[in-house]
KOLKOLTI-649039 format. One line per field, with one value per atom (N, C-alpha, C): x, y, z. Coordinates in nm, 3 decimals, m for minus. Example, Ala and Ser with C-alpha at 12.3 -4.5 7.8 and 13.67 -1.06 7.14 Angstrom:
! KOLKOLTI-649039
u = c(1.319 1.230 1.320 1.285 1.367 1.290)
v = c(m0.569 m0.450 m0.330 m0.225 m0.106 0.003)
w = c(0.780 0.780 0.780 0.708 0.714 0.787)
//
This chain:
! KOLKOLTI-649039
u = c(m0.176 m0.134 m0.067 0.073 0.136 0.139 0.173 0.133 0.210 0.310 0.395 0.264 0.199 0.127 0.001 m0.035 m0.146 m0.141 m0.047 0.034 0.050 0.118 0.141 0.010 m0.111 m0.236 m0.299 m0.465 m0.584 m0.655 m0.685 m0.765 m0.726 m0.889 m0.887 m0.892 m0.795 m0.781 m0.790 m0.843 m0.865 m0.740 m0.688 m0.558 m0.600 m0.595 m0.627 m0.481 m0.522 m0.406 m0.246 m0.238 m0.159 m0.073 m0.146 m0.069 m0.041 m0.125 m0.065 0.030 0.059 0.175 0.317 0.253 0.401 0.417 0.309 0.372 0.436 0.416 0.489 0.640 0.688 0.785 0.843 0.812 0.865 0.986 1.064 1.157 1.107 1.186 1.218 1.093 1.112 1.043 0.908 0.931 0.794 0.729 0.764 0.679 0.631 0.703 0.673 0.543 0.556 0.427 0.309 0.310 0.242 0.141 0.261 0.254 0.154 0.159 0.089 m0.031 m0.023 m0.173 m0.269 m0.203 m0.289 m0.325 m0.259 m0.254 m0.324 m0.416 m0.456 m0.578 m0.594 m0.768 m0.781 m0.679 m0.684 m0.684 m0.611 m0.614 m0.724 m0.805 m0.929 m0.867 m0.986 m0.963 m1.079 m1.150 m1.256 m1.241 m1.400 m1.414 m1.343 m1.359 m1.262 m1.120 m1.068 m0.955 m0.851 m0.964 m0.908 m0.930 m1.027 m1.023 m0.902 m0.855 m0.718 m0.587 m0.623 m0.496 m0.480 m0.614 m0.543 m0.553 m0.670 m0.635 m0.480 m0.342 m0.230 m0.178 m0.227 m0.106 m0.070 0.057 0.089 0.047 0.051 0.042 m0.045 m0.089 m0.231 m0.200 m0.035 0.060 0.043 0.072 0.038 m0.050 m0.141 m0.322 m0.333 m0.302 m0.372 m0.298 m0.155 m0.075 m0.159 m0.178 m0.240 m0.341 m0.421 m0.619 m0.580 m0.478 m0.530 m0.506 m0.392 m0.336 m0.413 m0.554 m0.639 m0.781 m0.773 m0.885 m0.848 m0.768 m0.728 m0.747 m0.788 m0.795 m0.961 m1.036 m1.179 m1.201 m1.320 m1.375 m1.528 m1.474 m1.599 m1.709 m1.843 m1.928 m1.969 m2.034 m2.046 m2.222 m2.257 m2.373 m2.401 m2.528 m2.525 m2.499 m2.490 m2.494 m2.309 m2.252 m2.115 m2.056 m2.116 m2.112 m2.079 m2.144 m2.145 m2.006 m2.011 m1.863 m1.716 m1.701 m1.593 m1.591 m1.723 m1.651 m1.620 m1.722 m1.624 m1.495 m1.442 m1.268 m1.165 m1.229 m1.152 m1.095)
v = c(m0.539 m0.476 m0.375 m0.335 m0.245 m0.087 0.002 0.141 0.144 0.115 0.159 0.124 m0.031 m0.043 0.075 0.043 0.184 0.268 0.362 0.456 0.477 0.365 0.321 0.292 0.289 0.242 0.301 0.312 0.418 0.420 0.305 0.382 0.473 0.537 0.640 0.596 0.634 0.616 0.724 0.740 0.790 0.820 0.909 0.957 0.999 0.880 0.938 0.995 1.095 1.177 1.154 1.010 0.979 0.946 0.910 0.872 1.024 1.117 1.265 1.282 1.312 1.312 1.295 1.155 1.011 1.122 1.139 1.148 1.273 1.402 1.510 1.477 1.350 1.366 1.317 1.245 1.142 1.192 1.206 1.225 1.168 1.188 1.092 1.038 0.888 0.869 0.810 0.775 0.763 0.946 1.009 1.142 1.229 1.198 1.188 1.110 1.004 0.876 0.935 1.025 1.042 1.220 1.296 1.388 1.319 1.243 1.243 1.192 1.103 1.029 1.163 1.255 1.417 1.477 1.443 1.563 1.480 1.296 1.255 1.254 1.318 1.281 1.182 1.104 0.948 0.965 1.075 1.091 1.219 1.064 1.138 1.187 1.289 1.330 1.313 1.263 1.311 1.427 1.484 1.590 1.635 1.507 1.499 1.493 1.436 1.452 1.536 1.611 1.757 1.849 1.803 1.937 1.890 1.732 1.733 1.793 1.720 1.878 1.963 2.074 2.163 2.209 2.168 2.217 2.203 2.128 2.103 2.182 2.314 2.441 2.516 2.564 2.661 2.823 2.860 2.985 3.009 3.085 3.121 3.103 3.139 3.122 2.962 2.883 2.710 2.656 2.753 2.695 2.695 2.830 2.861 2.789 2.785 2.658 2.486 2.478 2.302 2.330 2.469 2.449 2.437 2.509 2.475 2.389 2.263 2.148 2.097 2.073 2.033 2.002 2.154 2.203 2.100 2.075 2.028 1.855 1.823 1.658 1.699 1.566 1.486 1.483 1.483 1.484 1.345 1.236 1.104 1.159 1.082 1.136 1.035 1.066 1.002 0.962 0.930 0.846 0.677 0.621 0.483 0.430 0.525 0.455 0.422 0.457 0.460 0.331 0.267 0.159 0.049 m0.038 m0.114 m0.086 m0.019 m0.030 0.008 0.048 0.028 m0.073 m0.136 m0.257 m0.406 m0.374 m0.467 m0.446 m0.350 m0.284 m0.305 m0.382 m0.398 m0.568)
w = c(m0.173 m0.260 m0.160 m0.164 m0.062 m0.145 m0.085 m0.083 m0.235 m0.303 m0.391 m0.514 m0.525 m0.589 m0.628 m0.506 m0.491 m0.570 m0.542 m0.663 m0.788 m0.789 m0.943 m1.019 m0.916 m0.990 m1.081 m1.151 m1.133 m1.045 m0.970 m0.867 m0.775 m0.710 m0.628 m0.486 m0.409 m0.308 m0.166 m0.082 0.057 0.140 0.213 0.290 0.392 0.487 0.643 0.686 0.796 0.824 0.862 0.877 0.925 0.789 0.722 0.589 0.519 0.521 0.435 0.510 0.646 0.667 0.662 0.679 0.598 0.420 0.374 0.224 0.170 0.318 0.276 0.369 0.399 0.457 0.327 0.203 0.137 0.043 m0.041 m0.178 m0.222 m0.343 m0.445 m0.567 m0.580 m0.659 m0.599 m0.461 m0.412 m0.361 m0.342 m0.338 m0.473 m0.573 m0.768 m0.753 m0.719 m0.704 m0.641 m0.568 m0.469 m0.548 m0.558 m0.689 m0.749 m0.800 m0.973 m0.947 m0.840 m0.782 m0.739 m0.667 m0.670 m0.761 m0.863 m0.977 m1.091 m1.078 m1.125 m1.059 m0.942 m0.910 m0.766 m0.802 m0.750 m0.572 m0.525 m0.400 m0.331 m0.214 m0.197 m0.080 0.006 0.163 0.219 0.385 0.416 0.476 0.519 0.547 0.706 0.776 0.922 0.895 0.795 0.801 0.733 0.665 0.619 0.734 0.835 0.960 1.021 1.057 1.142 1.103 0.931 0.897 0.915 0.896 0.892 1.048 1.103 1.279 1.356 1.256 1.320 1.304 1.207 1.171 1.267 1.263 1.379 1.328 1.175 1.145 1.025 1.026 0.909 0.756 0.773 0.640 0.577 0.708 0.691 0.649 0.737 0.693 0.582 0.522 0.400 0.295 0.315 0.199 0.198 0.298 0.313 0.291 0.289 0.232 0.130 0.057 m0.116 m0.137 m0.073 m0.093 m0.088 0.010 0.052 m0.064 m0.115 m0.163 m0.338 m0.321 m0.468 m0.485 m0.355 m0.338 m0.359 m0.376 m0.425 m0.272 m0.253 m0.075 m0.142 m0.130 m0.130 m0.086 m0.140 m0.111 0.031 0.137 0.264 0.316 0.209 0.248 0.219 0.259 0.268 0.126 m0.002 m0.169 m0.153 m0.096 m0.060 m0.026 0.094 0.204 0.081 m0.006 m0.073 m0.132 m0.236 m0.298 m0.222 m0.064 m0.034 0.070 0.065 0.162 0.036 m0.104 m0.218 m0.203 m0.217 m0.241 m0.096 m0.034 0.074 0.052)
//
């Protein structure tokens, strides 16, 4: 599955730090697909990735803006109950 198929689908997915910054640079149809995935609560983020993204800010205003964006994303559970499902989706 490529990124466009993932974005057009209805399954949730976890975004890592590099994907977050790539998404931020998109425009046009791909950017609209990313926004739709976020609006549909399909784009998830881990606490570590959230921390990495916020750590990269240079100004408090940038931090506040990014924090609001990241707060809108779901954070998956990270316990042993999640492992079997994650392994099956690979």
